[in-house]
Kinemage of the C-alpha trace (Angstrom):
@kinemage 1
@onewidth
@group {chain A} dominant
@subgroup {mainchain}
@vectorlist {calphas} color= white
{ca met a 1} P 1.968 130.130 126.925
{ca ile a 2} L 1.001 133.531 125.587
{ca leu a 3} L 1.311 134.364 121.908
{ca ile a 4} L 1.528 138.041 121.055
{ca ile a 5} L 1.770 139.358 117.504
{ca lys a 6} L 3.677 142.617 117.615
{ca asn a 7} L 4.130 144.639 114.459
{ca lys a 8} L 3.283 141.512 112.444
{ca lys a 9} L 6.043 139.559 114.157
{ca gln a 10} L 5.302 136.705 116.516
{ca ile a 11} L 6.826 137.054 119.951
{ca leu a 12} L 6.555 134.169 122.387
{ca leu a 13} L 6.308 135.163 126.026
{ca leu a 14} L 6.354 133.023 129.158
{ca val a 15} L 3.390 132.118 131.323
{ca val a 16} L 4.588 134.686 133.831
{ca phe a 17} L 3.382 137.421 131.479
{ca leu a 18} L 1.096 138.760 134.180
{ca ser a 19} L 2.516 142.241 133.784
{ca ile a 20} L 0.011 143.096 131.049
{ca gly a 21} L -2.824 142.713 133.524
{ca leu a 22} L -4.009 139.403 132.089
{ca phe a 23} L -5.107 137.716 135.252
{ca ala a 24} L -7.807 135.160 135.917
{ca his a 25} L -10.161 133.566 138.574
{ca ala a 26} L -12.528 130.973 136.797
{ca asn a 27} L -16.083 132.108 136.116
{ca gly a 28} L -19.456 130.457 136.690
{ca asp a 29} L -20.595 128.769 139.849
{ca pro a 30} L -23.110 126.190 141.099
{ca val a 31} L -25.425 128.050 143.475
{ca ala a 32} L -28.082 127.266 146.035
{ca arg a 33} L -31.562 126.868 144.508
{ca phe a 34} L -32.853 129.662 146.750
{ca ser a 35} L -30.327 132.118 145.243
{ca ser a 36} L -31.411 131.387 141.692
{ca ile a 37} L -35.157 131.359 142.275
{ca asn a 38} L -35.063 134.611 144.238
{ca arg a 39} L -32.604 136.260 141.812
{ca val a 40} L -30.353 137.476 144.604
{ca ala a 41} L -27.558 139.927 143.860
{ca asn a 42} L -24.932 137.925 145.766
{ca pro a 43} L -25.735 134.176 145.578
{ca glu a 44} L -24.765 131.443 148.011
{ca pro a 45} L -22.287 129.094 146.305
{ca leu a 46} L -22.869 125.352 146.297
{ca ser a 47} L -19.890 123.004 146.037
{ca ile a 48} L -20.200 119.952 143.769
{ca pro a 49} L -16.976 117.937 144.190
{ca glu a 50} L -18.200 115.153 141.893
{ca ile a 51} L -18.207 117.403 138.803
{ca asn a 52} L -14.914 118.725 137.498
{ca ile a 53} L -14.164 121.405 134.958
{ca val a 54} L -11.898 119.704 132.426
{ca his a 55} L -11.324 122.678 130.153
{ca glu a 56} L -12.326 126.340 129.787
{ca gln a 57} L -12.008 128.263 126.523
{ca ile a 58} L -12.409 132.058 126.680
{ca asn a 59} L -12.617 134.040 123.435
{ca ile a 60} L -12.836 137.833 123.678
{ca ile a 61} L -13.186 140.440 120.937
{ca his a 62} L -14.060 144.140 121.157
{ca val a 63} L -16.784 145.337 118.760
{ca asp a 64} L -18.570 148.697 118.676
{ca gly a 65} L -17.904 149.617 122.306
{ca tyr a 66} L -18.605 146.155 123.725
{ca asn a 67} L -16.385 143.314 124.882
{ca cys a 68} L -17.881 140.187 123.322
{ca phe a 69} L -17.254 137.049 125.399
{ca asp a 70} L -17.619 133.479 124.172
{ca val a 71} L -16.866 131.075 127.035
{ca thr a 72} L -17.037 127.282 126.738
{ca tyr a 73} L -16.642 124.843 129.634
{ca thr a 74} L -16.171 121.087 129.434
{ca phe a 75} L -17.673 119.410 132.510
{ca lys a 76} L -17.095 115.803 133.650
{ca asn a 77} L -19.207 113.992 136.244
{ca glu a 78} L -16.641 111.681 137.828
{ca ser a 79} L -19.201 109.847 139.964
{ca asp a 80} L -22.161 107.442 139.721
{ca lys a 81} L -24.390 110.192 141.122
{ca asp a 82} L -27.173 111.689 139.040
{ca phe a 83} L -27.651 115.480 139.111
{ca pro a 84} L -31.152 116.139 137.726
{ca glu a 85} L -31.066 119.876 138.462
{ca ile a 86} L -27.966 122.027 138.918
{ca his a 87} L -28.685 125.708 139.484
{ca tyr a 88} L -25.854 127.685 137.943
{ca gly a 89} L -24.884 131.318 138.412
{ca phe a 90} L -22.654 133.259 136.041
{ca pro a 91} L -21.314 136.669 137.168
{ca val a 92} L -20.646 139.479 134.685
{ca asp a 93} L -18.364 142.253 135.897
{ca tyr a 94} L -18.601 145.664 134.301
{ca leu a 95} L -17.430 149.228 134.703
{ca val a 96} L -19.829 152.020 133.934
{ca ala a 97} L -20.036 155.627 134.965
{ca asp a 98} L -22.744 158.218 134.673
{ca glu a 99} L -23.340 160.136 131.470
{ca gln a 100} L -20.114 162.112 131.963
{ca glu a 101} L -17.926 159.092 132.674
{ca ile a 102} L -15.177 161.452 133.797
{ca tyr a 103} L -13.347 162.572 136.921
{ca gln a 104} L -15.754 163.719 139.607
{ca phe a 105} L -15.169 165.640 142.792
{ca thr a 106} L -16.009 163.923 146.059
{ca gly a 107} L -15.548 165.986 149.195
{ca asp a 108} L -12.035 167.398 149.336
{ca tyr a 109} L -10.488 165.031 146.797
{ca tyr a 110} L -11.404 163.750 143.398
{ca thr a 111} L -11.393 160.286 141.971
{ca glu a 112} L -12.566 158.603 138.816
{ca ser a 113} L -16.062 157.685 139.944
{ca ile a 114} L -17.296 154.430 138.454
{ca ser a 115} L -20.806 153.751 139.625
{ca glu a 116} L -24.067 152.294 138.464
{ca ile a 117} L -26.593 155.098 138.184
{ca gly a 118} L -29.612 152.872 137.757
{ca trp a 119} L -29.566 149.656 135.755
{ca asn a 120} L -29.611 149.896 131.977
{ca asp a 121} L -30.105 146.937 129.659
{ca lys a 122} L -27.431 148.333 127.334
{ca leu a 123} L -24.713 147.533 129.872
{ca ile a 124} L -24.904 143.764 129.369
{ca lys a 125} L -26.704 142.386 126.333
{ca asp a 126} L -27.063 139.449 123.925
{ca ile a 127} L -26.456 136.914 126.690
{ca ser a 128} L -27.159 133.244 125.921
{ca phe a 129} L -26.532 129.863 127.567
{ca thr a 130} L -26.351 126.496 125.811
{ca phe a 131} L -25.793 123.023 127.269
{ca asn a 132} L -24.680 120.306 124.844
{ca gly a 133} L -25.939 122.556 122.061
{ca asn a 134} L -29.392 123.114 123.579
{ca ile a 135} L -30.469 126.673 124.445
{ca leu a 136} L -31.151 127.235 128.153
{ca ala a 137} L -33.605 129.638 129.736
{ca tyr a 138} L -32.063 132.138 132.168
{ca his a 139} L -32.859 135.131 134.336
{ca ser a 140} L -30.738 137.806 135.972
{ca ser a 141} L -30.398 139.076 139.514
{ca lys a 142} L -32.751 141.881 140.446
{ca glu a 143} L -29.878 144.274 141.015
{ca ser a 144} L -26.116 144.570 140.816
{ca val a 145} L -23.599 144.509 143.624
{ca arg a 146} L -20.554 146.708 143.930
{ca asp a 147} L -17.166 145.612 145.123
{ca ala a 148} L -14.547 148.140 146.177
{ca gly a 149} L -11.681 148.319 148.587
{ca phe a 150} L -8.169 149.569 149.178
{ca thr a 151} L -4.710 148.506 148.182
{ca val a 152} L -1.714 149.371 150.342
{ca glu a 153} L 1.400 150.797 148.724
{ca thr a 154} L 4.643 151.312 150.652
{ca tyr a 155} L 7.017 154.227 150.029
{ca asp a 156} L 10.227 154.351 152.072
{ca gly a 157} L 8.579 152.442 154.886
{ca tyr a 158} L 5.396 154.519 154.809
{ca asn a 159} L 2.139 152.685 154.050
{ca asp a 160} L -0.433 154.497 151.942
{ca ser a 161} L -3.977 153.210 151.368
{ca ile a 162} L -5.066 153.681 147.754
{ca pro a 163} L -8.793 153.392 146.933
{ca ile a 164} L -9.717 150.777 144.338
{ca asp a 165} L -12.418 151.696 141.818
{ca pro a 166} L -15.587 149.729 142.557
{ca val a 167} L -16.588 147.054 140.072
{ca asn a 168} L -20.236 146.298 139.408
{ca arg a 169} L -21.326 142.670 139.175
{ca arg a 170} L -24.624 141.221 137.969
{ca trp a 171} L -25.442 137.508 138.212
{ca phe a 172} L -27.279 135.493 135.571
{ca tyr a 173} L -28.938 132.218 136.525
{ca thr a 174} L -29.765 129.079 134.559
{ca lys a 175} L -29.940 125.340 135.267
{ca phe a 176} L -28.956 122.048 133.664
{ca ala a 177} L -28.637 118.346 134.513
{ca met a 178} L -25.780 115.818 134.363
{ca lys a 179} L -26.029 112.047 134.219
{ca pro a 180} L -23.621 109.741 136.116
{ca asn a 181} L -20.146 109.496 134.552
{ca ser a 182} L -21.148 111.889 131.776
{ca lys a 183} L -19.311 114.648 129.962
{ca ala a 184} L -20.942 117.896 128.842
{ca thr a 185} L -20.199 121.154 127.051
{ca phe a 186} L -21.575 124.381 128.492
{ca asn a 187} L -21.361 127.689 126.592
{ca val a 188} L -22.159 131.257 127.604
{ca arg a 189} L -21.992 134.280 125.336
{ca tyr a 190} L -22.557 137.909 126.229
{ca lys a 191} L -21.564 141.467 125.417
{ca val a 192} L -20.600 143.907 128.137
{ca tyr a 193} L -20.236 147.638 127.639
{ca ala a 194} L -16.584 148.608 127.849
{ca asn a 195} L -16.261 151.910 129.658
{ca ser a 196} L -13.895 154.552 128.347
{ca ser a 197} L -13.093 157.904 129.902
{ca val a 198} L -11.647 159.421 126.726
{ca gly a 199} L -13.904 160.522 123.909
{ca val a 200} L -14.242 162.350 120.668
{ca tyr a 201} L -13.539 165.928 121.835
{ca thr a 202} L -11.430 165.410 124.938
{ca asp a 203} L -8.107 164.874 123.152
{ca arg a 204} L -7.863 168.357 121.701
{ca cys a 205} L -4.239 167.708 120.761
{ca gly a 206} L -5.274 164.776 118.581
{ca phe a 207} L -7.392 166.371 115.846
{ca ser a 208} L -9.212 169.516 114.785
{ca tyr a 209} L -12.889 170.290 115.416
{ca tyr a 210} L -15.386 173.083 116.054
{ca thr a 211} L -15.213 173.914 119.752
{ca arg a 212} L -18.356 175.336 121.385
{ca lys a 213} L -18.009 178.485 123.485
{ca glu a 214} L -20.883 180.239 125.202
{ca glu a 215} L -21.309 183.883 124.251
{ca gly a 216} L -20.254 186.220 127.032
{ca arg a 217} L -18.005 183.695 128.764
{ca lys a 218} L -14.252 183.554 128.712
{ca pro a 219} L -12.631 180.571 126.994
{ca thr a 220} L -11.051 179.611 130.325
{ca asp a 221} L -14.385 179.428 132.163
{ca phe a 222} L -14.913 175.767 131.270
{ca phe a 223} L -12.987 172.653 130.476
{ca asn a 224} L -12.858 171.223 126.967
{ca asn a 225} L -16.098 170.327 125.247
{ca leu a 226} L -17.575 166.956 126.114
{ca pro a 227} L -20.480 166.118 123.801
{ca phe a 228} L -22.779 163.132 124.231
{ca thr a 229} L -21.260 161.523 121.140
{ca tyr a 230} L -17.890 161.243 122.898
{ca arg a 231} L -18.408 157.684 124.117
{ca tyr a 232} L -18.868 156.370 120.579
{ca phe a 233} L -15.359 157.373 119.522
{ca pro a 234} L -13.258 155.865 122.332
{ca asp a 235} L -9.563 155.089 122.222
{ca lys a 236} L -9.307 152.689 125.158
{ca phe a 237} L -11.355 150.126 127.061
{ca asp a 238} L -11.075 147.638 129.923
{ca ile a 239} L -11.498 143.871 129.868
{ca leu a 240} L -12.734 142.264 133.108
{ca tyr a 241} L -13.210 138.559 133.770
{ca asp a 242} L -13.244 136.816 137.136
{ca phe a 243} L -12.413 133.100 137.392
{ca thr a 244} L -12.796 132.417 141.107
{ca pro a 245} L -16.429 131.251 141.327
{ca ala a 246} L -15.607 128.066 139.382
{ca lys a 247} L -13.595 126.782 142.344
{ca his a 248} L -16.832 125.251 143.675
{ca phe a 249} L -16.705 122.599 140.947
{ca gly a 250} L -14.531 119.572 141.737
{ca asn a 251} L -13.047 121.091 144.889
{ca gly a 252} L -11.102 123.549 142.761
{ca asn a 253} L -9.039 120.868 140.997
{ca pro a 254} L -6.626 122.188 138.351
{ca tyr a 255} L -7.709 122.212 134.718
{ca val a 256} L -6.713 123.704 131.364
{ca ile a 257} L -7.676 127.297 130.556
{ca asp a 258} L -7.242 128.761 127.069
{ca val a 259} L -7.619 132.516 126.626
{ca asp a 260} L -7.782 134.192 123.208
{ca ile a 261} L -8.125 137.990 123.150
{ca asp a 262} L -8.498 139.074 119.531
{ca leu a 263} L -7.639 142.735 118.862
{ca thr a 264} L -7.052 142.402 115.113
{ca asn a 265} L -10.098 144.541 114.277
{ca leu a 266} L -8.634 147.563 116.139
{ca ala a 267} L -6.097 150.024 114.754
{ca asn a 268} L -2.756 150.278 116.580
{ca ser a 269} L -3.933 148.426 119.689
{ca cys a 270} L -1.408 148.414 122.515
{ca ile a 271} L -1.067 147.478 126.174
{ca arg a 272} L 1.220 148.634 128.938
{ca gln a 273} L 3.634 146.293 130.706
{ca asp a 274} L 5.247 146.566 134.122
{ca asp a 275} L 8.301 148.209 132.580
{ca gly a 276} L 6.107 151.241 131.851
{ca tyr a 277} L 6.341 150.893 128.087
{ca tyr a 278} L 3.430 150.383 125.683
{ca tyr a 279} L 3.626 147.500 123.227
{ca tyr a 280} L 1.623 147.113 120.045
{ca val a 281} L -0.364 143.903 120.273
{ca asn a 282} L -3.148 142.550 118.082
{ca arg a 283} L -3.660 139.152 119.664
{ca ile a 284} L -3.085 137.658 123.116
{ca lys a 285} L -3.224 133.910 123.603
{ca arg a 286} L -2.647 132.006 126.790
{ca asn a 287} L -2.728 128.295 127.626
{ca ile a 288} L -2.327 127.275 131.266
{ca tyr a 289} L -2.960 124.358 133.594
{ca val a 290} L -3.803 125.776 136.988
{ca thr a 291} L -6.133 125.729 139.971
{ca thr a 292} L -8.610 128.562 140.368
{ca glu a 293} L -6.910 129.589 143.595
{ca asp a 294} L -3.655 130.391 141.801
{ca ile a 295} L -4.805 132.691 139.039
{ca lys a 296} L -6.053 136.263 139.218
{ca pro a 297} L -8.861 137.950 137.238
{ca ile a 298} L -8.380 139.399 133.786
{ca asn a 299} L -8.073 143.140 134.306
{ca leu a 300} L -6.619 144.592 131.152
{ca thr a 301} L -6.697 148.075 129.607
{ca val a 302} L -6.339 148.249 125.836
{ca asn a 303} L -5.432 151.490 124.049
{ca tyr a 304} L -6.021 151.896 120.324
{ca gln a 305} L -6.573 154.456 117.573
{ca ser a 306} L -10.059 155.935 117.621
{ca asp a 307} L -12.026 155.448 114.401
{ca arg a 308} L -12.980 158.894 113.120
{ca ser a 309} L -13.348 157.809 109.509
{ca glu a 310} L -16.200 159.233 107.450
{ca asn a 311} L -17.928 155.845 107.334
{ca asn a 312} L -17.862 155.504 111.113
{ca val a 313} L -19.063 159.073 111.704
{ca arg a 314} L -21.988 158.491 109.334
{ca arg a 315} L -22.755 155.217 111.091
{ca ile a 316} L -22.986 157.032 114.429
{ca ile a 317} L -25.168 159.745 112.889
{ca asp a 318} L -27.569 157.169 111.454
{ca arg a 319} L -27.700 155.383 114.789
{ca phe a 320} L -28.738 158.414 116.848
{ca lys a 321} L -30.560 160.674 114.411
{ca ile a 322} L -33.954 161.963 115.499
{ca pro a 323} L -36.622 161.050 112.916
{ca glu a 324} L -36.747 163.805 110.291
{ca ser a 325} L -40.540 163.790 110.609
{ca glu a 326} L -40.039 165.423 114.036
{ca tyr a 327} L -38.682 168.730 112.687
{ca asp a 328} L -38.439 171.036 109.676
{ca val a 329} L -35.224 172.450 108.233
{ca val a 330} L -35.020 175.743 106.335
{ca met a 331} L -31.701 176.478 104.653
{ca lys a 332} L -30.448 179.750 103.212
{ca ala a 333} L -27.069 180.775 101.908
{ca asp a 334} L -25.661 181.671 105.315
{ca met a 335} L -28.219 180.257 107.770
{ca val a 336} L -29.940 177.027 108.823
{ca gln a 337} L -33.144 177.064 110.883
{ca ile a 338} L -34.348 173.860 112.594
{ca glu a 339} L -37.893 173.989 113.979
{ca phe a 340} L -39.062 171.065 116.100
{ca his a 341} L -42.724 170.079 116.013
{ca lys a 342} L -42.577 169.725 119.790
{ca pro a 343} L -39.763 170.558 122.247
{ca met a 344} L -37.242 167.743 122.594
{ca phe a 345} L -33.728 166.973 123.771
{ca val a 346} L -31.006 167.460 121.154
{ca ser a 347} L -27.386 166.512 121.800
{ca asp a 348} L -25.814 167.372 118.444
{ca val a 349} L -26.481 168.598 114.942
{ca ala a 350} L -24.794 166.780 112.064
{ca cys a 351} L -24.383 168.061 108.526
{ca asp a 352} L -22.173 168.031 105.454
{ca met a 353} L -20.324 171.217 104.643
{ca asp a 354} L -17.221 172.597 103.010
{ca thr a 355} L -15.273 172.989 106.217
{ca ala a 356} L -12.407 174.788 104.514
{ca gly a 357} L -14.690 177.782 103.918
{ca val a 358} L -16.244 177.933 107.383
{ca lys a 359} L -14.124 179.100 110.306
{ca thr a 360} L -16.914 180.108 112.698
{ca ile a 361} L -20.478 178.920 113.234
{ca asn a 362} L -22.899 180.806 115.490
{ca ser a 363} L -25.827 178.995 117.101
{ca leu a 364} L -28.946 180.345 118.755
{ca ile a 365} L -30.827 177.763 120.859
{ca thr a 366} L -34.428 178.442 121.874
{ca tyr a 367} L -35.753 176.258 124.690
{ca ala a 368} L -39.275 175.144 125.563
{ca asp a 369} L -39.701 177.920 128.157
{ca gly a 370} L -38.707 180.592 125.628
{ca ser a 371} L -35.213 181.163 127.033
{ca gln a 372} L -32.310 181.372 124.586
{ca lys a 373} L -28.592 180.698 124.590
{ca gln a 374} L -26.030 181.785 122.036
{ca tyr a 375} L -22.853 179.878 121.238
{ca lys a 376} L -19.903 180.295 118.951
{ca his a 377} L -18.358 177.202 117.374
{ca glu a 378} L -14.795 178.000 116.375
{ca val a 379} L -12.236 175.919 114.547
{ca glu a 380} L -9.653 174.317 116.809
{ca asp a 381} L -7.091 173.646 114.097
{ca ile a 382} L -4.033 171.663 115.154
{ca ser a 383} L -2.934 170.626 111.663
{ca glu a 384} L 0.207 172.782 111.894
{ca tyr a 385} L 1.361 170.819 114.951
{ca ser a 386} L 0.926 167.354 113.476
{ca ser a 387} L 2.211 165.441 110.474
{ca arg a 388} L -1.192 163.742 110.146
{ca asp a 389} L -4.113 165.200 108.224
{ca asn a 390} L -6.109 166.548 111.145
{ca arg a 391} L -8.275 169.016 109.257
{ca ile a 392} L -11.978 169.098 110.078
{ca lys a 393} L -13.735 166.807 107.663
{ca ser a 394} L -17.338 166.407 106.595
{ca pro a 395} L -19.728 165.331 107.999
{ca ile a 396} L -19.327 167.484 111.084
{ca leu a 397} L -20.862 167.114 114.539
{ca leu a 398} L -21.796 170.367 116.272
{ca thr a 399} L -22.331 170.149 120.019
{ca ile a 400} L -25.735 171.476 121.074
{ca thr a 401} L -25.889 170.106 124.640
{ca asp a 402} L -22.498 169.729 126.319
{ca leu a 403} L -21.825 167.534 129.340
{ca tyr a 404} L -19.242 169.969 130.724
{ca his a 405} L -20.880 173.297 129.907
{ca asp a 406} L -24.493 172.279 130.540
{ca gly a 407} L -24.154 169.326 132.884
{ca ile a 408} L -22.216 170.869 135.774
{ca ser a 409} L -23.578 172.717 138.801
{ca trp a 410} L -20.901 174.938 140.303
{ca leu a 411} L -21.271 175.046 144.071
{ca glu a 412} L -19.289 177.116 146.555
{ca asp a 413} L -16.820 174.385 147.468
{ca ser a 414} L -17.466 171.664 144.902
{ca ile a 415} L -19.052 170.822 141.605
{ca glu a 416} L -21.884 168.423 140.885
{ca phe a 417} L -22.665 166.557 137.693
{ca leu a 418} L -26.242 166.110 136.580
{ca ser a 419} L -27.632 162.594 136.515
{ca gln a 420} L -28.706 161.148 133.176
{ca asp a 421} L -32.365 161.632 134.138
{ca ala a 422} L -31.905 165.402 134.351
{ca tyr a 423} L -31.539 165.712 130.595
{ca ser a 424} L -35.163 164.638 130.163
{ca glu a 425} L -36.362 167.705 132.076
{ca asp a 426} L -38.116 170.540 130.257
{ca lys a 427} L -35.183 172.926 130.703
{ca phe a 428} L -33.156 170.805 128.253
{ca lys a 429} L -35.921 170.509 125.664
{ca ile a 430} L -35.331 172.604 122.564
{ca lys a 431} L -37.888 174.329 120.299
{ca ser a 432} L -35.527 175.572 117.604
{ca ile a 433} L -31.890 175.844 116.564
{ca arg a 434} L -30.495 178.513 114.271
{ca leu a 435} L -27.034 178.168 112.753
{ca ser a 436} L -25.341 181.011 110.896
{ca tyr a 437} L -21.866 181.381 109.462
{ca gly a 438} L -19.765 183.696 107.356
{ca ser a 439} L -18.483 181.392 104.671
{ca gly a 440} L -18.743 183.906 101.865
{ca ser a 441} L -21.024 181.590 99.922
{ca thr a 442} L -24.383 182.920 98.728
{ca ala a 443} L -25.244 180.738 95.736
{ca thr a 444} L -25.997 177.468 97.518
{ca pro a 445} L -26.533 176.413 101.118
{ca val a 446} L -23.248 175.771 102.879
{ca cys a 447} L -24.807 173.133 105.123
{ca arg a 448} L -26.392 170.017 103.566
{ca gly a 449} L -28.058 166.915 104.966
{ca val a 450} L -28.868 168.476 108.338
{ca lys a 451} L -29.785 165.939 111.041
{ca ala a 452} L -30.594 166.439 114.735
{ca leu a 453} L -29.215 163.782 117.105
{ca asp a 454} L -30.062 162.414 120.522
{ca ala a 455} L -26.903 160.492 121.437
{ca arg a 456} L -27.672 159.804 125.096
{ca phe a 457} L -26.540 156.392 126.306
{ca tyr a 458} L -29.205 156.415 129.023
{ca lys a 459} L -32.605 157.063 127.472
C-alpha cells in the first residue's frame, strides 16, 4: 500500500499508485571480482541463486539539497554452501548539470542538458556500508557512466521519438561473507545531490529582489539574473533509485519492499499525478511483494516552497563567505569599498541594510587586469501583485558574478555556457568592489556586516 498524508488528512491509495512516478527496480548487485578490484564503471553482474533477498527497506529524506538514502536488506542463504567472499556493487544514480544547470542550446534545438562536467565529491557523499552491524570498507568506480535514450510517443498514428535526459551512475564496491543457512542484515547509507533547475532569482514573479543590470545595456539584452547562490534556494528536486540490479540474488525471486519517503521537513511539498493535478503530500509509504522484474525505478519530482527565511539566508552566507582576513571594508554614509588583498573570484556580496530606504545600488567592479564594469542593482518589487509579504528583506545578496550575464558566450548561430573551470581564470578575479546608493542617509552607514561570498558548487 501507499500512505499519503495530504493536508494533515490520511488518504489511502492503492498499490497501482504509479502515477506519481514512484517506480522501482531493486538496488545492489553481486559482481565479478574483476569488476570490483578494477573499479570498473559498468560491472559484470554475478548471479547467486542460493542467496535470496527477504526484505528491503528504503528510507528517503531530503536535507539541505541532498536526498539522504538509508537502505537495509535482509539476506538469507538458503543453501549449505559457504560464501567466504561476495563482491558487491551498489549503483548510485544522480542528475547533475554544469554550473548553470539550465536549458542549453545544442545545434538547432535546445534541451535541458544534464551532464557530468568532471567528477565532484560533493555529488555523492557520506556513503557507508555495514554488514550485521560491522562497518565495511568500500571503494568507488574510477568514473561514472551515462545512460540515455529515446521514448516513442504516438499522436494520431504518428510516432515521435523524444530524447530522454541522460542519468549518471557511479558504482560503489564492497565485500562480505555469508555462512551456510545464515541470515544477515546489510545496510547502505548515502547522500546524493538533488539537482534543481529553479533557483533564488529565476522566479521573478515569486518575490522581490535587487536585479543586476549592466550599465549601457538594455534590460532586454539578457535573461533574468542567475547568481551562483541560486542552487541553494531550490523549490524542486528529483528522487532516483533503481531496483533492477538486485535481480541477480536468488534468481530474482519476489520479496517484500518497504519504501518511506519523508517530506515532513519541507514546506508545502507536492507531487504531480497522471491527471495533471498537483497534490500536497508530506509522506509517501509503500509496501509491496514483487519480483524485481515487475517494478520500475523510483523517478519522482517533488515541488515545495523555497526557504528564503532570514535564518536560512544567514546560514548560506556563513557557509560561503570568504574569510574576512582576505579583504578590507571601508564604509561611508553612501558608499562601501571592498579591497581584496589579492585578486579573487567573488560571486556575491551580502550585507544588512534598511532595504526600504534603498531603491538603487550602483556597483563598480575592478578586475585583476585593471578593467572595470559598472552595474545597477534595482529593486524588482512585486509586492503589489501578491498577497504575501514579498518585500526585500535583510540580509540581502547582491550578484557580483552572474551565470547568465557573465557566463554566456554569444556566437553567431548559438550560445555557449562557460564551464565551471572558467571562473577560476584571471579575467574573473576581482581586485575591488565599490557599492554606492542614494538612500538619503548620511549619519550612519546604510550597509552593515559586509561579507564577500564564493558560492561556486564546483571549486
